[in-house]
C-alpha positions in Angstrom: 47.8 -5.0 66.1 44.6 -4.2 67.9 45.5 -0.5 68.1 46.4 -0.5 64.4 42.9 -1.9 63.5 41.2 0.7 65.6 43.1 3.5 63.8 42.2 2.1 60.4 38.5 1.9 61.3 38.5 5.4 62.7 40.1 6.7 59.4 37.5 4.9 57.3 34.6 6.4 59.3 36.1 9.9 59.1 36.3 9.5 55.3 32.7 8.6 55.0 31.7 11.5 57.2 33.7 13.9 55.1 32.1 12.6 51.9 28.6 13.0 53.4 29.4 16.7 54.4 30.5 17.4 50.9 27.5 15.9 49.2 24.9 17.5 51.5 26.3 20.9 52.1 28.7 21.6 49.2 27.0 19.8 46.2 23.3 19.1 47.0 22.5 18.5 43.3 24.6 15.3 43.5 22.2 13.8 45.9 19.4 14.0 43.3 21.7 12.6 40.6 22.8 9.6 42.8 19.3 8.7 43.7 18.0 8.9 40.1 18.0 6.1 37.6 19.6 8.3 34.9 22.1 11.1 35.2 20.5 14.5 34.2 22.5 17.3 32.6 23.9 19.8 35.1 22.9 22.8 32.9 19.6 24.4 33.6 16.9 25.1 30.9 14.3 27.8 31.0 10.7 26.6 30.2 8.2 29.1 28.9 4.8 28.5 30.5 3.1 31.3 28.7 -0.7 30.8 28.2 -0.3 31.0 24.4 2.0 27.9 24.3 -0.2 26.0 26.7 -3.3 26.6 24.5 -1.4 25.5 21.3 -0.3 22.3 23.0 -3.8 21.5 24.2 -5.2 21.9 20.7 -2.6 19.8 18.9 -2.1 17.1 21.5 -5.1 14.9 22.2 -5.7 14.1 25.9 -6.5 10.5 24.9 -7.4 8.4 21.9 -10.5 6.9 23.4 -13.0 8.6 21.1 -11.1 7.7 18.0 -10.6 4.1 19.1 -14.3 3.6 20.0 -15.4 5.1 16.7 -13.0 3.0 14.5 -12.4 -0.4 16.0 -16.0 -1.7 15.3 -15.3 -1.1 11.6 -12.1 -3.1 11.4 -12.3 -6.8 10.5 -10.1 -9.9 10.7 -9.4 -11.6 7.4 -8.3 -15.2 6.8 -6.8 -16.3 3.5 -6.9 -20.0 2.8 -4.8 -21.2 -0.1 -2.9 -24.3 -1.2 0.8 -24.4 -0.4 1.7 -27.1 -2.9 0.4 -27.6 -6.4 2.0 -30.8 -7.6 0.2 -34.0 -8.3 -0.1 -36.5 -5.4 -0.3 -40.2 -5.2 -2.0 -42.4 -2.6 1.4 -43.0 -1.0 1.7 -39.3 -0.2 -1.2 -39.5 2.2 0.2 -42.5 4.0 3.7 -40.9 4.4 2.6 -37.4 5.4 3.4 -35.7 2.1 -0.2 -34.9 1.0 -1.5 -31.5 0.0 -1.6 -29.0 2.8 -3.5 -25.7 3.1 -1.8 -22.4 4.0 -3.6 -19.9 6.1 -2.5 -16.2 6.2 -4.2 -13.4 8.0 -4.7 -9.7 7.8 -7.1 -6.9 8.4 -9.8 -5.0 6.5 -12.1 -2.0 6.9 -15.9 -1.9 6.5 -16.8 0.7 3.8 -20.5 0.2 3.7 -23.3 -1.1 5.8 -24.2 -3.8 3.3 -20.9 -5.5 3.5 -18.2 -4.0 1.2 -14.8 -4.3 2.8 -11.5 -2.7 1.7 -8.1 -4.4 2.3 -4.7 -4.9 0.7 -4.3 -7.0 -2.4 -1.4 -8.9 -0.8 -3.7 -9.9 2.1 -5.9 -11.9 -0.2 -3.3 -12.8 -2.9 -3.7 -16.4 -4.2 -6.7 -17.0 -1.9 -8.9 -20.0 -2.7 -11.3 -19.2 0.2 -11.6 -15.9 2.1 -13.2 -15.6 5.5 -14.0 -12.3 7.4 -14.4 -12.3 11.2 -16.3 -9.5 12.7 -17.4 -9.3 16.3 -16.9 -13.1 16.7 -19.0 -13.9 13.6 -17.4 -15.5 10.6 -18.5 -14.7 7.0 -17.5 -16.2 3.7 -16.2 -13.4 1.5 -16.5 -12.8 -2.2 -13.6 -11.1 -3.9 -15.0 -8.1 -5.8 -11.8 -6.9 -7.4 -8.1 -6.2 -6.9 -5.6 -3.5 -8.0 -1.9 -4.4 -7.8 -1.0 -0.8 -8.7 -2.2 0.4 -5.3 -2.2 -2.9 -3.4 -6.0 -2.4 -2.8 -8.7 -5.1 -2.9 -12.4 -5.2 -2.2 -14.4 -8.0 -0.6 -18.1 -8.4 -0.1 -19.9 -10.3 2.7 -23.6 -11.0 3.1 -24.6 -8.9 6.1 -26.6 -5.8 6.9 -26.3 -2.8 9.2 -22.6 -3.2 9.6 -20.7 -0.3 11.3 -19.2 1.5 8.2 -16.2 3.6 9.1 -16.4 7.4 8.7 -14.2 8.7 5.9 -11.7 11.5 6.4 -9.4 13.2 4.0 -5.8 12.3 3.3 -5.3 15.5 1.3 -5.8 17.7 4.3 -3.8 15.4 6.6 -0.8 17.3 8.0 2.7 16.1 8.9 2.9 16.0 12.7 -0.8 15.1 13.1 -1.7 12.3 15.5 -3.0 9.1 13.9 -4.1 5.7 15.1 -3.4 2.3 13.4 -6.2 -0.2 14.0 -5.8 -3.9 13.0 -5.0 -7.4 14.0 -1.2 -7.8 14.4 0.0 -11.3 15.3 -3.6 -12.5 15.1 -4.6 -10.3 18.0 -8.0 -8.8 17.1 -8.9 -5.1 17.5 -5.4 -3.7 18.5 -4.9 0.0 18.5 -1.5 1.9 18.3 -0.8 5.6 18.1 1.8 7.8 16.5 2.1 10.8 14.2 2.2 11.4 10.5 6.0 11.7 9.9 5.9 12.2 6.1 3.6 12.1 3.0 3.9 11.2 -0.6 6.5 8.6 0.2 7.7 6.2 -2.6 9.3 3.0 -1.4 9.2 0.9 -4.6 7.3 -2.1 -3.3 4.2 -2.2 -5.5 3.6 -4.4 -8.6 1.3 -3.8 -11.5 1.9 -2.0 -14.8 1.3 1.5 -13.3 2.4 1.3 -9.6 1.0 4.3 -7.7 3.1 5.1 -4.6 2.3 8.1 -2.5 2.3 6.6 0.9 1.5 8.2 4.3 4.4 7.5 6.6 3.7 7.1 10.3 5.5 6.0 13.4 2.3 4.4 14.8 3.5 0.8 15.4 2.3 -1.5 12.5 3.1 -5.2 12.6 2.3 -8.3 10.5 -1.4 -8.7 10.5 -2.0 -4.9 10.5 -2.0 -4.9 6.6 -5.4 -3.8 5.3 -6.3 -2.2 8.6 -7.4 1.4 9.2 -5.2 4.5 9.8 -7.5 7.0 11.4 -7.3 10.5 12.7 -8.2 11.6 16.2 -11.8 11.9 15.2 -11.9 8.2 14.2 -12.1 9.1 10.5 -10.3 6.8 8.0 -7.3 8.6 6.4 -5.4 5.6 5.1 -5.1 1.8 4.6 -2.1 0.3 6.5 0.0 -1.5 3.9 3.7 -1.9 4.7 6.5 -1.5 7.2 10.2 -0.7 6.7 11.9 -3.6 8.5 14.7 -6.1 8.2 13.2 -8.4 10.8 9.5 -8.5 9.6 8.4 -6.6 12.7 7.9 -3.0 13.3 11.1 -0.9 13.6 9.9 2.7 13.4 8.3 3.3 10.0 4.9 2.3 8.7 3.2 3.2 5.4 -0.4 3.6 4.4 -2.3 4.1 1.2 -4.0 7.6 1.4 -7.8 7.2 1.8 -8.6 9.5 -1.1 -6.7 7.0 -3.4 -7.9 3.9 -1.7 -11.6 4.8 -1.7 -11.5 5.9 -5.4 -9.9 2.6 -6.3 -12.5 0.7 -4.2 -15.4 2.5 -5.8 -14.1 1.8 -9.3 -13.7 -1.9 -8.5 -17.3 -2.1 -7.1 -18.9 -0.1 -10.0 -16.8 -1.1 -13.0 -14.9 -4.2 -12.0 -11.6 -2.5 -12.6 -9.8 0.8 -11.8 -10.5 3.6 -14.3 -6.9 4.6 -14.7 -6.5 8.1 -16.1 -3.3 8.6 -18.1 -1.8 12.0 -19.2 0.4 10.3 -21.8 3.8 11.3 -20.5 6.6 10.0 -18.3 8.2 12.0 -15.6 11.1 11.8 -13.1 11.9 13.4 -9.8 14.1 16.6 -9.8 17.5 15.8 -8.3 20.1 18.4 -7.3 22.2 17.2 -10.3 19.3 17.6 -12.8 18.4 21.0 -11.3 21.9 22.2 -11.9 22.1 20.7 -15.4 18.8 22.3 -16.4 19.4 25.5 -14.5 16.4 25.1 -12.3 16.0 27.2 -9.1 13.8 24.7 -7.3 13.6 20.9 -6.6 9.8 21.0 -6.6 8.0 19.5 -9.6 8.7 16.7 -12.1 10.6 16.7 -15.3 8.9 15.3 -18.4 11.1 12.6 -20.0 8.8 11.3 -22.7 5.6 12.3 -24.4 3.5 9.5 -26.0 2.5 10.0 -29.6 -1.2 11.0 -30.0 -1.6 11.4 -26.2 -3.4 14.1 -24.3 0.0 15.6 -23.3 1.1 15.9 -26.9 -2.2 17.5 -27.9 -1.8 19.9 -25.0 1.6 21.0 -26.2 3.7 19.4 -23.4 7.3 18.7 -24.4 10.2 16.8 -23.2 12.2 18.6 -20.4 9.1 20.7 -19.4 8.8 20.9 -15.6 5.3 20.3 -14.3 4.8 22.3 -11.0 1.0 22.4 -10.6 -2.1 20.4 -11.5 -5.6 21.8 -10.9 -4.2 24.1 -8.3 -2.4 21.3 -6.4 1.3 21.9 -6.1 3.5 19.1 -7.4 6.4 18.5 -5.0 7.6 15.3 -6.7 6.6 12.2 -8.5 4.5 11.0 -5.6 2.3 14.0 -5.5 2.1 14.1 -9.3 0.7 10.5 -9.4 -1.5 11.1 -6.4 -3.3 14.1 -8.0 -3.8 12.2 -11.3 -5.4 9.3 -9.4 -8.3 11.5 -8.3 -9.6 11.9 -11.8 -11.1 9.8 -14.6 -10.5 9.4 -18.4 -12.1 12.3 -20.2 -11.4 14.8 -17.4 -9.7 18.0 -18.5 -6.9 19.2 -16.2 -5.2 22.6 -15.9 -1.4 22.1 -15.8 1.2 24.7 -15.0 4.7 24.0 -16.2 8.1 25.6 -16.7 9.9 25.6 -20.0 13.3 27.2 -20.0 12.3 29.0 -16.7 9.2 30.5 -18.4 5.9 29.7 -16.7 3.2 28.2 -19.0 -0.2 26.6 -18.6 -2.0 24.0 -20.6 -5.3 22.1 -20.7 -4.8 18.4 -20.9 -7.5 15.7 -21.4 -6.8 12.4 -19.7 -7.1 9.1 -21.5 -8.0 5.5 -20.6 -5.8 2.5 -21.0 -7.0 2.0 -24.6 -6.3 5.6 -25.6 -9.9 6.7 -25.4 -11.8 8.9 -23.0 -14.6 6.6 -22.0 -15.2 4.2 -19.1 -13.5 0.8 -19.6 -15.1 -2.5 -18.5 -12.5 -5.1 -18.9 -13.5 -8.6 -20.1 -13.0 -11.3 -17.4 -13.6 -15.0 -17.3 -13.0 -16.9 -14.1 -12.8 -20.7 -14.1 -12.5 -23.0 -11.1 -11.5 -25.9 -13.4 -8.7 -23.9 -14.9 -7.8 -22.4 -11.6 -7.4 -19.0 -13.2 -8.9 -15.7 -14.1 -8.5 -14.6 -17.7 -8.7 -11.1 -19.1 -8.2 -9.3 -22.4 -5.0 -7.2 -22.4 -5.3 -3.4 -22.9 -3.6 -1.1 -25.4 -0.7 -0.2 -23.1 0.1 -3.9 -22.6 -0.2 -4.7 -26.3 2.2 -1.9 -27.0 4.7 -2.9 -24.3 4.7 -6.6 -25.4 4.6 -5.8 -29.1 1.5 -7.9 -29.9 -1.8 -7.1 -31.5 -4.1 -9.1 -29.1 -4.0 -11.6 -26.3 -5.6 -13.0 -23.2 -3.7 -12.7 -19.9 -3.8 -15.0 -16.9 -4.4 -12.3 -14.3 -4.8 -14.6 -11.3 -4.0 -18.3 -10.8 -4.5 -21.0 -8.1 -4.6 -24.8 -8.1 -6.0 -26.1 -11.4 -5.4 -27.1 -15.0 -3.3 -24.1 -16.2 -0.9 -24.4 -13.2 -0.4 -28.1 -14.0 0.5 -27.0 -17.6 3.3 -24.9 -16.0 1.6 -21.5 -16.7 1.8 -18.6 -14.2 0.1 -15.3 -13.4 1.0 -12.7 -16.0 1.4 -15.1 -18.9 -0.4 -13.9 -22.1 -1.9 -16.4 -24.6 -1.9 -15.2 -28.2 -2.5 -18.4 -30.1 -4.3 -21.7 -29.2 -3.9 -24.4 -31.8 -3.1 -21.8 -34.3 -6.3 -19.7 -33.6 -6.0 -16.1 -32.3 -6.7 -15.7 -28.5 -8.9 -12.6 -28.2 -11.9 -13.2 -26.0 -11.3 -14.5 -22.4 -14.6 -16.3 -22.2 -14.1 -18.2 -25.5 -10.5 -19.1 -24.5 -11.6 -20.3 -21.1 -14.5 -22.5 -22.3 -12.3 -23.9 -25.1 -9.6 -25.0 -22.6 -12.2 -26.4 -20.2 -13.7 -28.7 -22.8 -10.7 -29.5 -25.0 -8.9 -32.9 -25.1 -6.2 -34.0 -27.5 -3.1 -32.3 -28.8 -2.9 -28.7 -27.4 -0.5 -26.1 -28.7 -0.2 -22.8 -26.8 1.7 -19.7 -28.0 2.1 -16.5 -26.1 4.4 -14.2 -24.2 5.8 -14.8 -20.7 5.6 -12.1 -18.0 9.2 -11.0 -18.8 8.3 -10.5 -22.4 9.9 -13.7 -23.9 7.9 -15.5 -26.6 6.6 -18.9 -25.6 5.4 -21.9 -27.5 4.5 -25.3 -26.0 2.6 -28.4 -26.9 0.7 -30.7 -24.5 -1.2 -33.9 -24.7 -4.5 -33.3 -22.8 -7.0 -36.0 -21.8 
């Protein structure tokens, strides 16, 4: 038995020695593979270290993001949105048994636009806010809501401060796919967080925005964007603002690879309109368009998928006066190529009612041009200043509806509830988007008159109007 064990041990040692000789002398590459964490391909690849390639890499790839971070982070703020989470009436028993009214706090980011305290953020960051606070460099300011735009998910706040570090503005029009960008914000309530990535696409439409004229032409980036980054800055390697971080594509609520930002050229134009006029000066061409799909291109015998197809021309619009017709294919506006619906809407967003644009379009494969005058929401060419009335008692903001809304709802006039929080109108069961047309049989035309009447009225109240989905509504109340 002892001899048998000795022979077995000797054979085992001989086997190990043989394997070692094979590894070291016959297949040395295997030593590297076995000592590595991952197995590398056995094929060899040639790398070109030419000077030209090295120089191109040095130009396009930043050594670090220190300069951009230092330039942009002081201009990004932390925003707190305080709102009520429950709007029903409470009794004294609710307080004793823990069911009293509670306050919901949501957070986001914002970007300082001017030294005197104007801040741009997302509309959804401050949605339904009763109180808004801005935290900047450990100081907390109470913020005033200047204006909102659901069509672009942009909002503007104002704080009372001076000599704030306003961010430098870049250009989203010149931003290129593959360019490095940095997302600056407050994800998960962590202030001044910086992440980096590249621009992976432009003019993206992901169908997330509300409003009557949603404008989606997002910058897509792989810079990690998480909850709390909304309203923060997307900057280039110079620290210049190129977009406002808005959304992520995720099933979990956290970043999974795709983030989207409103291009700065759109966002700042919207912000300037809200500051100067109180509302966005929407410029309408008076036509509807769709993307060109391979099926439509084949059906219409088109040789390209670039451009947009006109599906409808509104009567009396600038498009009709310019001679644009259904099935025309718009391929260029003011020298800007139109790749699809995103770029079409983005280019239009740069202009104002009354501006005259040169359009190039195809009609039955023939190239044509036209001069089109843009119109405002009421069909004119001047600046619109919408009538607003805000009431704390009513818990709502009221505004007169425009011509487009009147036409869509089939009514001649009306006052819309454009924002609502805790208050009288919510207790009556009304919601944002509801349009009042008659109050006790009298036409509802002027927001201020309607608001003051409702604030002071007591007795039997009858409201008529149209719900947000277009259904007629009539309800009576007993008001004390």
